[in-house]
C-alpha positions as CSV (number, residue, x, y, z in Angstrom):
1,M,0.0,0.0,0.0
2,K,1.5,3.3,-1.0
3,V,0.8,7.0,-0.6
4,L,1.9,9.6,-3.2
5,L,2.2,13.2,-2.0
6,T,2.5,16.3,-4.2
7,L,4.8,19.1,-3.2
8,Q,2.9,22.1,-4.4
9,D,2.8,23.1,-0.7
10,V,6.1,21.7,0.6
11,E,5.9,22.2,4.4
12,P,2.7,20.2,5.2
13,A,3.5,17.6,2.5
14,V,7.0,16.9,3.9
15,R,5.7,16.7,7.5
16,L,2.9,14.3,6.6
17,N,5.4,12.2,4.5
18,A,7.6,11.8,7.6
19,L,4.7,10.8,9.8
20,L,3.5,8.2,7.3
21,E,7.0,6.7,7.0
22,S,7.3,6.5,10.8
23,E,4.1,4.4,10.8
24,G,5.6,2.0,8.2
25,V,3.5,3.3,5.3
26,Q,5.3,3.3,1.9
27,T,5.4,6.8,0.4
28,A,6.6,8.7,-2.6
29,V,6.8,12.5,-3.3
30,V,6.5,14.3,-6.6
31,S,7.4,18.0,-7.2
32,P,5.4,20.4,-9.4
33,L,8.3,20.2,-12.0
34,D,7.9,16.4,-12.4
35,D,5.6,14.7,-14.8
36,M,2.7,13.9,-12.4
37,R,1.1,11.3,-14.7
38,A,4.4,9.5,-15.2
39,A,4.9,9.4,-11.4
40,I,1.5,7.9,-10.9
41,R,2.1,5.2,-13.5
42,R,5.5,4.5,-11.9
43,E,4.5,4.4,-8.3
44,K,0.9,3.0,-8.6
45,P,-0.2,4.7,-5.4
46,D,-3.4,3.8,-3.4
47,I,-3.8,7.4,-2.2
48,I,-2.7,10.7,-3.8
49,V,-2.4,13.6,-1.4
50,F,-2.8,16.9,-3.3
51,S,-1.6,20.2,-1.8
52,G,-1.6,23.8,-3.0
53,D,-4.5,24.9,-5.2
54,L,-6.9,22.0,-5.2
55,A,-9.1,23.7,-7.8
56,D,-6.3,24.1,-10.3
57,P,-7.5,22.7,-13.6
58,A,-4.5,20.4,-13.9
59,S,-5.2,19.0,-10.4
60,I,-8.9,18.5,-11.1
61,A,-8.1,16.7,-14.4
62,L,-5.8,14.3,-12.5
63,V,-8.5,13.7,-9.8
64,K,-11.1,12.9,-12.4
65,E,-8.6,10.5,-14.2
66,Q,-8.1,8.7,-10.9
67,L,-11.8,8.1,-10.6
68,W,-11.3,5.6,-13.4
69,D,-7.7,4.5,-12.7
70,G,-8.3,3.6,-9.0
71,A,-6.3,5.8,-6.7
72,V,-8.1,7.7,-3.9
73,S,-7.6,11.5,-4.1
74,V,-7.5,13.5,-0.9
75,G,-6.5,17.2,-0.5
76,L,-5.0,19.6,2.0
77,A,-7.4,22.5,1.5
78,D,-6.3,26.2,1.9
79,I,-10.0,27.2,2.1
80,A,-12.2,25.9,4.9
81,D,-15.5,27.2,3.4
82,E,-17.9,24.4,3.3
83,S,-19.4,25.3,-0.1
84,H,-15.9,25.3,-1.6
85,L,-15.1,21.9,0.0
86,E,-18.4,20.5,-1.3
87,R,-17.4,21.6,-4.8
88,M,-14.1,19.8,-4.4
89,R,-15.8,16.7,-3.3
90,D,-18.1,16.8,-6.3
91,A,-14.9,17.1,-8.4
92,G,-13.7,13.7,-7.0
93,Y,-11.8,14.3,-3.8
94,V,-12.7,11.6,-1.3
95,E,-11.4,13.5,1.8
96,L,-10.5,17.1,2.4
97,Y,-8.4,18.3,5.3
98,P,-8.6,22.1,5.9
99,K,-5.5,24.0,7.0
100,P,-4.0,24.5,9.5
101,V,-3.5,20.7,9.2
102,N,-4.3,18.5,12.1
103,Y,-1.6,15.9,11.3
104,A,-2.8,13.3,13.8
105,E,-6.3,13.4,12.3
106,V,-5.0,13.3,8.8
107,L,-2.6,10.4,9.6
108,A,-5.5,8.4,11.2
109,S,-7.8,9.1,8.2
110,L,-5.2,8.0,5.6
111,K,-4.5,4.8,7.5
112,R,-8.3,4.1,7.6
113,I,-8.5,4.6,3.8
114,L,-5.5,2.3,3.2
115,E,-7.1,-0.4,5.4
116,R,-10.5,0.1,3.7
117,R,-8.8,-0.4,0.3
118,R,-7.0,-3.5,1.5
119,L,-10.4,-4.9,2.6
120,Q,-12.0,-4.0,-0.7
121,R,-9.3,-5.8,-2.7
122,L,-9.6,-8.8,-0.5
123,T,-13.4,-9.0,-0.2
124,G,-14.8,-7.3,-3.3
125,L,-16.9,-4.9,-1.1
126,I,-16.8,-1.7,-3.1
127,G,-18.1,1.7,-1.9
128,E,-17.3,4.8,0.1
129,S,-20.8,5.5,1.5
130,D,-21.4,5.6,5.2
131,G,-23.4,2.3,4.9
132,V,-20.5,0.4,3.3
133,R,-18.0,1.9,5.7
134,E,-20.1,0.7,8.6
135,V,-20.3,-2.8,7.1
136,M,-16.5,-2.8,6.7
137,V,-16.0,-1.9,10.3
138,Q,-18.5,-4.6,11.4
139,V,-16.7,-7.2,9.3
140,E,-13.3,-6.3,10.8
141,Q,-14.8,-6.5,14.3
142,M,-16.7,-9.8,13.8
143,A,-14.2,-11.7,11.7
144,P,-11.8,-12.8,14.5
145,V,-14.5,-14.3,16.7
146,T,-16.4,-17.6,16.3
147,A,-19.9,-16.4,17.1
148,T,-22.7,-16.9,14.5
149,V,-23.5,-13.9,12.2
150,L,-26.8,-13.1,10.6
151,I,-26.5,-11.0,7.4
152,E,-29.7,-9.1,6.4
153,G,-30.3,-7.4,3.1
154,E,-32.3,-7.4,-0.1
155,S,-31.6,-9.8,-2.9
156,G,-28.5,-8.6,-4.9
157,T,-26.9,-6.5,-2.2
158,G,-23.9,-8.8,-1.8
159,K,-24.6,-10.9,1.3
160,E,-22.3,-13.8,0.1
161,L,-19.4,-11.3,-0.4
162,V,-19.8,-10.2,3.3
163,A,-19.8,-13.9,4.4
164,R,-16.6,-14.6,2.4
165,A,-15.1,-11.4,3.9
166,L,-15.8,-12.7,7.4
167,H,-14.1,-16.0,6.5
168,L,-11.1,-14.4,4.7
169,L,-10.3,-12.1,7.7
170,S,-10.6,-14.9,10.3
171,H,-8.1,-17.4,11.5
172,R,-10.1,-20.0,9.4
173,K,-9.1,-18.3,6.1
174,N,-7.0,-21.3,5.0
175,K,-9.8,-23.8,5.8
176,P,-13.0,-24.5,3.7
177,F,-15.7,-21.9,3.0
178,I,-18.9,-23.8,2.1
179,A,-21.8,-21.8,0.7
180,V,-25.3,-23.4,0.7
181,N,-28.5,-21.8,-0.7
182,V,-31.0,-23.6,1.5
183,G,-33.9,-21.9,-0.4
184,A,-32.8,-23.6,-3.6
185,L,-32.9,-27.1,-2.1
186,P,-36.1,-29.2,-1.9
187,E,-37.1,-30.2,1.7
188,T,-36.6,-33.9,0.9
189,L,-32.9,-33.3,0.0
190,L,-32.0,-30.5,2.4
191,E,-31.2,-32.6,5.4
192,S,-29.0,-35.0,3.4
193,E,-27.2,-32.0,1.8
194,L,-26.5,-30.4,5.2
195,F,-25.7,-33.4,7.3
196,G,-24.9,-36.2,4.8
197,H,-26.2,-39.7,4.7
198,E,-25.2,-43.3,5.1
199,K,-25.2,-45.9,2.4
200,G,-28.8,-47.3,2.1
201,A,-30.3,-44.6,4.2
202,F,-33.0,-44.1,1.5
203,T,-33.8,-45.2,-2.0
204,G,-30.9,-44.1,-4.2
205,A,-28.4,-43.7,-1.4
206,A,-25.9,-46.1,-3.1
207,E,-22.9,-44.8,-1.0
208,R,-22.1,-42.8,2.1
209,R,-22.0,-39.0,1.4
210,L,-20.5,-36.3,3.6
211,G,-22.8,-33.3,4.3
212,R,-21.9,-29.7,4.0
213,F,-21.3,-29.3,7.7
214,E,-18.8,-32.1,7.7
215,L,-17.0,-30.6,4.6
216,A,-16.8,-27.3,6.3
217,D,-15.1,-28.7,9.5
218,R,-12.6,-26.1,11.0
219,G,-13.8,-23.6,8.4
220,T,-17.0,-21.6,7.7
221,I,-20.4,-22.6,6.4
222,F,-22.7,-20.0,4.8
223,L,-26.4,-20.7,4.8
224,D,-28.1,-18.3,2.4
225,E,-31.9,-17.7,2.6
226,I,-32.0,-19.2,6.0
227,G,-35.7,-18.1,6.4
228,E,-36.7,-20.9,3.9
229,I,-35.4,-23.8,6.1
230,P,-38.2,-26.2,7.1
231,V,-39.2,-26.4,10.7
232,G,-38.0,-30.1,11.0
233,T,-34.5,-29.1,9.8
234,Q,-34.5,-26.1,12.1
235,V,-34.5,-28.4,15.1
236,K,-31.4,-30.3,13.8
237,L,-29.6,-27.0,12.9
238,L,-30.3,-25.8,16.4
239,R,-28.6,-28.9,17.8
240,V,-25.5,-28.4,15.6
241,L,-25.2,-24.8,16.9
242,E,-25.6,-25.8,20.5
243,E,-23.8,-29.1,20.7
244,R,-21.5,-28.9,17.7
245,E,-22.6,-32.3,16.6
246,F,-25.1,-34.1,14.3
247,M,-25.9,-37.4,12.8
248,R,-26.0,-38.3,9.1
249,V,-29.3,-39.4,7.7
250,G,-29.5,-43.1,8.5
251,G,-26.6,-42.9,10.9
252,T,-26.3,-43.9,14.5
253,S,-23.1,-42.2,15.7
254,P,-22.8,-38.4,16.4
255,I,-20.3,-36.5,14.4
256,H,-18.5,-33.6,16.0
257,V,-17.5,-30.5,14.0
258,D,-15.8,-27.2,14.5
259,V,-17.6,-24.9,12.1
260,R,-18.4,-21.2,12.2
261,V,-22.0,-20.6,11.0
262,V,-22.8,-17.4,9.0
263,T,-26.4,-17.1,7.7
264,A,-28.2,-14.6,5.4
265,T,-31.8,-13.6,4.7
266,N,-33.6,-11.2,2.4
267,R,-36.7,-11.1,4.7
268,P,-37.0,-10.0,8.4
269,L,-36.6,-13.2,10.4
270,R,-38.1,-11.6,13.5
271,E,-41.5,-11.3,11.7
272,Q,-41.3,-15.0,10.8
273,V,-40.7,-15.8,14.4
274,E,-43.9,-13.7,15.4
275,Q,-45.8,-15.6,12.6
276,G,-44.7,-18.9,13.9
277,S,-42.8,-20.1,10.8
278,F,-39.4,-19.8,12.3
279,R,-38.3,-21.1,15.7
280,S,-37.5,-18.3,18.2
281,D,-34.7,-20.3,19.9
282,L,-33.0,-20.8,16.6
283,F,-33.4,-17.1,15.7
284,Y,-31.8,-16.0,18.9
285,R,-28.9,-18.5,18.3
286,L,-28.4,-17.2,14.8
287,N,-28.8,-13.5,15.7
288,V,-25.8,-13.3,18.0
289,L,-24.1,-10.8,15.7
290,R,-25.9,-9.0,12.9
291,I,-24.9,-7.1,9.8
292,H,-27.4,-5.1,7.7
293,L,-26.6,-4.5,4.0
294,P,-28.3,-1.3,2.7
295,P,-30.0,-1.5,-0.7
296,L,-28.3,0.3,-3.5
297,R,-31.0,3.0,-3.6
298,E,-29.9,4.0,-0.1
299,R,-26.2,4.5,-1.0
300,R,-26.5,6.2,-4.4
301,E,-23.1,7.9,-3.9
302,D,-21.5,4.5,-4.5
303,I,-23.1,4.0,-7.9
304,P,-20.4,5.9,-9.9
305,I,-17.7,4.0,-8.0
306,L,-19.4,0.7,-8.8
307,V,-19.9,1.7,-12.4
308,R,-16.2,2.5,-12.8
309,H,-15.2,-0.7,-11.0
310,F,-17.4,-2.9,-13.2
311,I,-16.4,-1.2,-16.4
312,K,-12.7,-1.7,-15.6
313,D,-13.3,-5.4,-14.8
314,Y,-15.5,-6.2,-17.8
315,S,-13.4,-4.2,-20.2
316,K,-10.5,-6.4,-19.3
317,Q,-12.5,-9.6,-19.2
318,H,-14.1,-9.1,-22.6
319,D,-11.1,-7.2,-24.1
320,R,-13.3,-4.3,-25.2
321,A,-12.4,-0.7,-25.2
322,F,-14.9,1.5,-23.4
323,H,-15.2,5.2,-24.1
324,G,-16.8,6.5,-20.9
325,I,-20.2,7.6,-19.8
326,S,-21.6,11.1,-20.1
327,A,-22.6,13.1,-17.0
328,E,-26.2,12.9,-18.1
329,A,-26.2,9.1,-18.5
330,M,-24.4,8.7,-15.1
331,Q,-27.0,10.8,-13.5
332,I,-29.8,8.5,-14.8
333,L,-28.0,5.5,-13.4
334,V,-27.7,7.3,-10.0
335,E,-31.4,8.2,-9.9
336,Y,-32.7,4.8,-11.0
337,P,-34.1,2.8,-8.0
338,W,-32.3,-0.5,-8.8
339,P,-34.8,-3.0,-7.5
340,G,-32.2,-5.7,-8.3
341,N,-29.5,-3.8,-6.4
342,V,-25.8,-4.4,-7.2
343,R,-26.5,-7.5,-9.2
344,E,-28.8,-5.6,-11.6
345,L,-26.2,-2.8,-12.0
346,R,-23.4,-5.3,-12.6
347,N,-25.4,-7.1,-15.4
348,L,-26.3,-3.8,-17.0
349,I,-22.7,-2.6,-17.0
350,E,-21.5,-5.9,-18.6
351,S,-24.0,-5.4,-21.4
352,M,-22.9,-1.8,-21.9
353,V,-19.2,-2.9,-22.2
354,V,-20.0,-5.7,-24.6
355,L,-22.3,-3.5,-26.7
356,S,-20.3,-0.3,-26.5
357,P,-21.3,1.8,-29.5
358,G,-17.8,3.1,-30.1
359,H,-18.4,6.4,-28.4
360,E,-19.2,7.8,-25.0
361,I,-22.4,6.4,-23.5
362,H,-25.3,8.9,-23.7
363,P,-28.8,8.6,-22.2
364,E,-30.2,7.3,-25.4
365,D,-27.8,4.4,-25.3
366,L,-29.3,3.2,-21.9
367,P,-32.1,0.6,-21.9
368,R,-35.6,2.2,-21.9
369,Q,-36.6,1.0,-18.5
370,I,-33.5,2.5,-17.0
371,R,-34.1,5.9,-18.7
372,E,-37.7,5.9,-17.7
373,G,-37.0,4.6,-14.2
374,G,-40.3,2.6,-14.3
375,S,-41.3,-1.0,-14.5
376,R,-38.7,-3.7,-15.1
377,Y,-41.3,-5.6,-17.1
378,L,-42.1,-3.5,-20.1
379,P,-42.8,-5.4,-23.3
380,V,-39.7,-5.8,-25.5
381,R,-40.2,-5.9,-29.3
382,V,-37.1,-7.3,-31.1
383,G,-37.2,-6.1,-34.7
384,P,-36.1,-3.3,-37.1
385,I,-36.9,-0.4,-34.8
386,L,-34.1,2.1,-34.4
387,R,-33.6,4.8,-31.7
388,G,-35.4,7.9,-32.9
389,E,-34.8,7.1,-36.6
390,E,-36.7,5.7,-39.5
391,Q,-36.4,2.0,-40.2
392,T,-33.5,1.2,-42.5
393,T,-32.1,-1.8,-44.2
394,G,-28.6,-0.9,-42.9
395,G,-27.5,-4.3,-41.4
396,G,-24.9,-3.0,-38.9
397,R,-27.2,-0.5,-37.1
398,E,-30.2,-2.9,-37.2
399,L,-28.1,-5.7,-35.8
400,E,-26.7,-3.5,-33.0
401,F,-30.2,-2.7,-32.0
402,I,-31.2,-6.3,-32.1
403,V,-28.3,-7.4,-29.9
404,R,-29.0,-4.6,-27.5
405,S,-32.6,-5.6,-27.2
406,L,-31.6,-9.2,-26.5
407,I,-29.4,-8.0,-23.7
408,E,-32.3,-5.9,-22.3
409,L,-34.5,-9.0,-22.6
410,K,-32.0,-11.1,-20.7
411,L,-31.8,-8.6,-17.9
412,Q,-35.6,-8.5,-17.6
413,V,-36.0,-12.3,-17.7
414,E,-33.2,-12.7,-15.0
415,E,-34.8,-10.2,-12.7
416,L,-38.2,-11.7,-13.3
417,R,-36.8,-15.1,-12.4
418,H,-35.5,-13.8,-9.1
419,R,-38.8,-12.3,-8.3
420,L,-40.7,-15.5,-9.2
421,D,-38.3,-17.4,-6.9
422,D,-39.2,-15.0,-4.1
423,E,-42.9,-15.4,-4.8
424,R,-42.6,-19.2,-5.0
425,R,-40.8,-19.2,-1.6
426,D,-43.5,-17.0,-0.1
427,N,-46.2,-19.3,-1.4
428,D,-44.4,-22.3,0.0
429,V,-44.1,-20.8,3.4
430,R,-47.8,-19.8,3.4
431,R,-48.9,-23.2,2.2
432,R,-46.7,-24.9,4.7
433,D,-48.3,-22.9,7.5
434,G,-51.8,-23.4,6.2
435,W,-52.4,-19.8,5.1
436,I,-53.3,-20.6,1.5
437,G,-54.2,-23.5,-0.7
438,D,-52.6,-24.4,-3.9
439,V,-51.9,-21.5,-6.2
440,E,-53.6,-21.8,-9.6
441,P,-51.2,-21.1,-12.4
442,A,-51.9,-17.9,-14.3
443,A,-52.5,-18.1,-18.0
444,V,-49.1,-18.0,-19.7
445,G,-48.3,-18.0,-23.4
446,A,-47.2,-21.3,-24.9
447,G,-43.7,-20.1,-25.6
448,S,-43.1,-18.8,-22.1
449,A,-40.9,-20.4,-19.5
450,I,-42.6,-18.4,-16.7
451,G,-43.7,-20.4,-13.6
452,A,-47.1,-20.5,-11.9
453,G,-48.7,-17.7,-10.0
454,V,-47.3,-14.8,-12.0
455,R,-48.6,-13.5,-15.4
456,A,-45.9,-13.2,-18.0
457,P,-45.1,-9.8,-19.5
458,A,-46.8,-8.9,-22.8
459,I,-45.2,-10.4,-25.8
460,E,-45.8,-9.5,-29.4
461,P,-48.3,-11.9,-31.1
462,R,-46.6,-14.6,-33.0
463,D,-49.4,-15.5,-35.5
464,Q,-47.7,-13.2,-38.1
465,P,-44.3,-14.1,-39.6
466,P,-41.5,-11.7,-38.7
467,P,-40.0,-9.4,-41.3
468,P,-37.2,-10.9,-43.3
469,N,-33.7,-11.0,-41.7
470,V,-35.0,-10.1,-38.2
471,V,-34.2,-12.1,-35.1
472,T,-37.2,-12.7,-32.9
473,V,-36.7,-13.8,-29.3
474,V,-39.3,-14.9,-26.7
475,P,-38.7,-15.4,-23.0
476,G,-37.2,-18.9,-22.4
477,T,-34.9,-18.8,-25.4
478,K,-31.4,-20.0,-24.5
479,M,-28.7,-17.5,-24.9
480,T,-26.7,-20.0,-27.0
481,D,-29.7,-20.1,-29.5
482,V,-29.8,-16.3,-29.4
483,E,-26.1,-16.0,-30.2
484,R,-26.4,-18.5,-33.0
485,A,-29.4,-16.7,-34.5
486,V,-27.5,-13.3,-34.4
487,I,-24.5,-14.9,-36.1
488,E,-26.6,-16.3,-38.8
489,A,-28.3,-12.9,-39.3
490,A,-24.9,-11.2,-39.6
491,L,-23.7,-13.8,-42.2
492,K,-26.9,-13.5,-44.2
493,E,-26.6,-9.7,-44.1
494,T,-23.0,-9.8,-45.3
495,R,-23.6,-12.6,-47.8
496,G,-21.2,-14.9,-46.0
497,N,-18.3,-12.4,-45.6
498,R,-16.8,-13.4,-42.2
499,R,-14.7,-10.3,-41.9
500,R,-17.6,-7.9,-42.3
501,A,-19.9,-10.1,-40.1
502,A,-17.3,-10.0,-37.3
503,E,-17.0,-6.2,-37.6
504,M,-20.8,-5.9,-37.5
505,L,-20.9,-8.0,-34.3
506,G,-18.0,-6.2,-32.7
507,I,-15.9,-9.4,-32.3
508,G,-12.7,-10.7,-33.8
509,E,-12.8,-12.8,-36.9
510,R,-11.1,-15.7,-35.1
511,T,-13.8,-15.5,-32.4
512,L,-16.5,-15.6,-35.1
513,Y,-14.9,-18.5,-36.9
514,R,-14.7,-20.4,-33.6
515,K,-18.4,-19.8,-32.8
516,I,-19.4,-20.8,-36.4
517,K,-17.7,-24.1,-35.8
518,E,-19.1,-24.4,-32.2
519,Y,-22.7,-23.8,-33.3
520,R,-22.3,-25.6,-36.6
521,V,-23.6,-22.6,-38.6
522,P,-24.1,-23.7,-42.2
523,E,-21.8,-20.9,-43.6
524,H,-22.1,-22.0,-47.2
525,E,-25.9,-21.1,-47.2
526,Y,-25.0,-17.4,-46.9
527,S,-22.1,-17.3,-49.3
528,V,-22.2,-15.5,-52.6
529,G,-23.0,-17.9,-55.4
């Protein structure tokens, strides 16, 4: 971890440098005569301490660059006026320390920032909001102990990241971390998955199998969606927590384990206790330590940080150049309510990187439901409809729109699936407790993969054939089939010219050739006769 200090104001910078070195922090200094950007590339600092005129255009430009390149910018401010400091924060400074400098306070603050960055790199918990900082502090406090931890937060907020952070910062970090989504396992299999079974314990048990608790011995087990666990299994889980032992299904000998238990829920367990669907004694045993993850809409200041982080990751992963986001488009992202939280934002950013239009992202490049900030389930029509323009036979622009629409559809279907899973679990709980009878399935179109109890979003009628050379997609279509169809459309549009088809799709010609072979696309059908 390294701190780079600028020498525009020599005296405070030199004193602060000496204090940091005395605390064992690596430092470097750069004078106003040096090439600042070259120094940043050479030193790769975690924090840059600016002094002198913080509002100088050259300093502001560097601060804005670091919003993308990753170093935290802080400043020793000559002016203590709060409105001026607020403008500097808006420009990108994370912390500002008015003069005369309180060196002890600045030193403590810089050490906190360095520790926070170390934790972010280790755990993947990204953000500078008060909510995320509080979570970081709680993780540091709770990681060294063995008490159970209950993590509460909406779907998509990063509960498993927090559980992994607790494990990685504990003395168990070199031992197993076993994650189990108990809500995704049927009741008939859950007990066997958690505690294992002996050979012949039930039909199909051809051999002994170790359960997740046994596999996590001396490590950490993470039980996600703990509120979905059946009452019968709740009793056995309580015994594990109290006695640190259990028996496999069909077994007769107790098995002792040393496991730290971390659980998570996206619904208030205390309400389930009051309703009688969750045992109070188990709740109190799980709720020894508690961490609440705020939804993304309650920490909007983290959205630009997350956007930059995901863009950097996905640009590297997909080997795609990204040309930035306009202030107007970023503001739309900040104001959107994000019902799917960080998961939804991450999926959107990946699609933006993959489908980058070759210029800075503007509001019109964002999906319609993001721009409008409304329902996630607006009907999507995939066809020759261009943004604010007349229909055209230009293959490249039409194909870009088609692929963008497919990505939007993927996001909608994924979010709908998450909500359907939540609805299914709610119905299971109500049915188990005798609140409701069986739910009658709603009428759903024949081509839909939507489950019972929720009506599918409106889809264009399919009794009319689609226009020529247009890819039509309905919910339930596999992404591999979508990709194959888009490749076929590109080859048809270019009359079998692989180089032009690859350019149209925004991928390399080798990649296109590999996918043609992978999907067995009949390339000869589109070639010029």
